[in-house]
N, C-alpha and C positions, 0 to 999 in steps of 0.2 A: 143579438146586440149589435147595433150599427157601429162601424168604425169611422174615425175622423182622422184626417191627416192635417197637422198644423205645421207650417213652415215658419220657424222663428226668424228673428231679425238678422241672423248671421247665415241663414240658409239651411240650418239643421232641420231635418224632417222628424216629426214626432207622430208616430202612429198610435192613436189612442182608441180604446174601446169605450163606448158611451152607452148609458142606459137610455132607453126610449124616453123621450120628453125632456131629458137633460138639455140645457142650452150650452152653446159653445163657450160662453164665458165661464160657466161652472166647471166644465170639463178641463179647460185650459188652466184655470186656477188650481184645481185639484192635482194637476200634473206638475205644478210648480212653475208654469210658464209665466212670463211677465205681462199678465193681463190684469189690470187693477180692478176694474169693475167697481169703482168707488161708490156708486149709487146703488149697488146690489140689484141692478136690473130694472130700475125705474125710468130709464132713458133720460136721465138728467145730466149725464157727464160725458159720455162718449169714450170713456177710458177702457171700454171693451171692444173698440173699433178693430175689425178684421177686414181683410180684402179677400173676397170669395174668388176662387179660380173661375175664369171666364166660362169654362164649360159646365160649371155648376150654377152659375148665377140665375139662369132662367128656370131652374128647377125649384128655386125657393119661392115661398110666398112673397109677393112684393112688399116693400116696407110701407107701413102706414104713415099718415101725416106726421105723427109725433116722432117716429123714428127719422123720417126725412128732415124734420126741423132740427133734431139733435145732430144728425150727420152734417147738416149745413154749417155747424159751428167749427168744423175741422178745417185745418189748413192743408192737410195731406190727403184730401178726399180723392178716391179713385172711382172709376166708373162702376166697379162692383163692390164698393165699400158697404159694409153693413155693421150693425151693432151685434156683437156676439151674443148678448143677452136675449136677442130677439130671434135667434136661429135655434129652434128646438129640433133635436135629432129624432128621426123616424127611420124605419127600415128603408124607406125610399131614398133617404140621404146617406145610406151606407157608402162609405168611400169619399164623402165630402172633403174637399181640400180648401183650406183657407191659409192666408199668410198674415203674419203680424206686420203692421205697417212700420216704416221707419219713424222714429220720433224726432 
């Protein structure tokens, strides 16, 4: 089972274990972290916005046009911003680190 490190808004690190194919939004919500995911992964709201650690960004599948369009609605976009609902955990992503953005 791959591990995921989520750094919350105050800098606390949460090391979580994920089932293969779970997405970052689901994992964070299950752990009680403040990731709303209001649209439940349909890429309509961007409330699952995470910032991927730079050393991990190139290892992810690039965002598609729909994800890019949703990310473009954010005011706090970072170069490695992604929608957590679109990052599915695999063994290759074991150790992935993401940060929750400031609101």
